[in-house]
C-alpha positions, -999 to +999 in steps of 0.1 A: +457+605+108+421+598+119+407+563+118+370+559+111+353+525+114+317+521+102+296+491+107+326+468+106+318+431+105+339+399+103+326+363+106+342+329+109+316+305+097+284+312+115+301+331+143+304+369+141+338+378+156+331+415+150+294+425+147+287+458+130+309+481+152+315+518+146+340+542+163+366+568+155+401+575+167+417+609+162+453+620+157+469+626+191+447+601+209+457+569+226+427+545+226+426+516+250+409+487+233+396+463+259+377+430+260+379+394+272+396+368+251+376+361+219+358+394+221+370+406+187+398+430+196+426+413+176+403+407+147+394+444+145+431+454+147+440+430+119+413+445+097+425+480+104+460+469+092+443+450+063+460+418+075+424+404+074+398+412+048+366+430+058+333+411+054+311+442+057+314+479+066+344+501+060+376+514+076+390+547+064+422+566+073+419+603+066+391+594+043+409+567+023+399+531+026+424+506+041+417+484+011+441+507-007+474+489-001+492+522-001+477+529+033+498+502+049+529+524+049+512+547+074+506+520+099+529+503+124+516+470+138+527+450+168+506+418+168+497+398+199+520+369+190+551+389+180+566+372+149+604+378+145+632+363+125+649+347+155+682+337+138+689+374+129+708+398+152+687+427+165+705+453+144+703+433+112+666+426+117+657+462+123+678+473+093+660+446+072+625+458+084+635+494+077+644+485+041+611+466+037+592+497+049+610+519+024+631+539+049+654+563+030+688+546+027+705+578+038+685+579+070+683+541+076+712+537+100+702+567+121+666+554+122+678+520+135+699+537+162+669+558+172+648+527+177+675+509+196+677+539+220+640+545+223+631+508+230+661+502+254+679+477+232+714+491+233+728+463+255+712+436+234+715+450+199+742+426+187+726+395+201+705+371+179+668+375+186+666+339+198+691+348+226+668+375+240+644+372+269+606+375+261+606+411+273+635+421+250+618+403+221+587+424+228+609+455+226+623+444+192+587+440+181+578+475+192+609+488+174+599+472+141+564+487+144+579+522+147+609+519+124+593+537+095+578+565+117+542+556+109+513+581+117+493+552+132+504+526+157+483+494+164+497+477+195+483+444+206+495+435+241+527+456+238+539+451+274+535+413+275+566+397+291+581+430+303+592+435+339+576+464+360+605+488+351+602+480+314+564+485+315+568+520+330+593+529+302+571+516+274+541+533+289+559+566+288+571+560+253+535+552+241+522+584+259+549+604+241+541+589+207+504+595+213+510+633+213+516+632+176+503+598+163+470+578+164+475+549+188+452+519+194+464+499+224+450+465+234+459+450+268+444+430+296+463+450+322+437+475+333+459+498+354+481+502+322+450+515+303+444+542+329+480+552+330+484+553+292+452+559+274+431+590+268+399+570+260+387+534+266+366+513+243+353+479+256+341+452+232+323+420+241+311+393+218+319+414+188+299+445+200+310+477+216+296+479+251+314+510+264+332+540+250+346+570+270+372+581+294+379+562+326+361+589+346+330+588+322+328+550+325+329+552+363+301+578+364+280+559+339+285+526+357+276+539+392+250+564+381+264+589+406+295+604+420+306+594+455+327+616+479+340+606+513+345+636+536+356+640+572+342+670+590+348+680+626+318+697+641+299+698+674+270+678+659+274+652+632+236+650+629+236+687+619+264+681+595+245+652+578+213+672+576+230+704+562+250+685+536+219+666+524+202+699+516+230+710+492+220+712+455+231+681+437+234+658+467+213+627+464+222+607+495+243+612+526+253+583+549+276+580+578+306+556+572+303+527+596+330+527+623+340+563+617+325+591+638+331+621+616+333+606+581+304+608+556+298+592+522+280+616+499+264+606+466+257+633+441+242+635+407+267+627+378+265+662+364+269+680+397+302+691+413+294+694+450+330+698+463+328+736+463+294+736+480+306+714+508+337+735+513+316+767+515+292+751+539+321+742+562+334+778+561+299+793+569+294+769+598+329+772+611+334+734+607+368+718+601+370+699+568+399+675+571+392+651+542+375+651+509+382+621+487+364+609+456+354+572+459+359+557+425+344+525+410+373+502+400+378+498+363+381+460+369+345+460+383+332+479+353+349+456+329+334+425+347+299+440+347+300+447+310+316+414+298+304+387+321+270+382+305 
């Protein structure tokens, strides 16, 4: 189910937490929703789930407004502060949530078993939730979000408290779910975004400041593409001059401290890899290295959100 957000606004007193933002998320897409604390991420997610009322603008799911309470059954939501009934055993809690979500009584036990398996809760399933570690509580929260097999998943910091092995498992689960569902994932762990998400949206002070794939954001941020190549040839000056004359190449510089390595900047819309390879073949040079030099996502995030 596609989510369409148009001129969405939410204010707390005189402060606009979300300031007239618009974007769309399509079925089969995992959107990484990034921003510093207080940027408006959680507020936006709560409005998508209709946990918070909308001040202005609109949110539609497959053309129907989220103000229609019937739309909630299509959404699974894991909030940032994972609220659980801590005095209930895991199995009883998931069964309770499934009943609340209207899961067919005939399928209910099988659905609970599926969630226990998918979220890695088998060893802890008979414990009370207050006996679980933070990581396992997070798994229970993820299980409750998926228990009714919703078409949309809204996940606010889903890997908080998980150890590295658990994080990898949950990433793989989210990627798998993203093949058939619409997923919005908020996190402060930027490598997680690159490993999990198809697209990244960055919000700052209630406004969208970037929207695109990690590769697109890098190219936009740097204004160019950078390659580092290592070419063995009789004359490095000739190499530098010949490479600089290739179509699409904007700048060629020798890498300090390395005799044969060059840093090549090319225009964003140009792919110079093949041209460099062909040049080396024609000149009988040995190309031993060709590596794209990428701007870190952390640097892009800081540049967009520090002002």
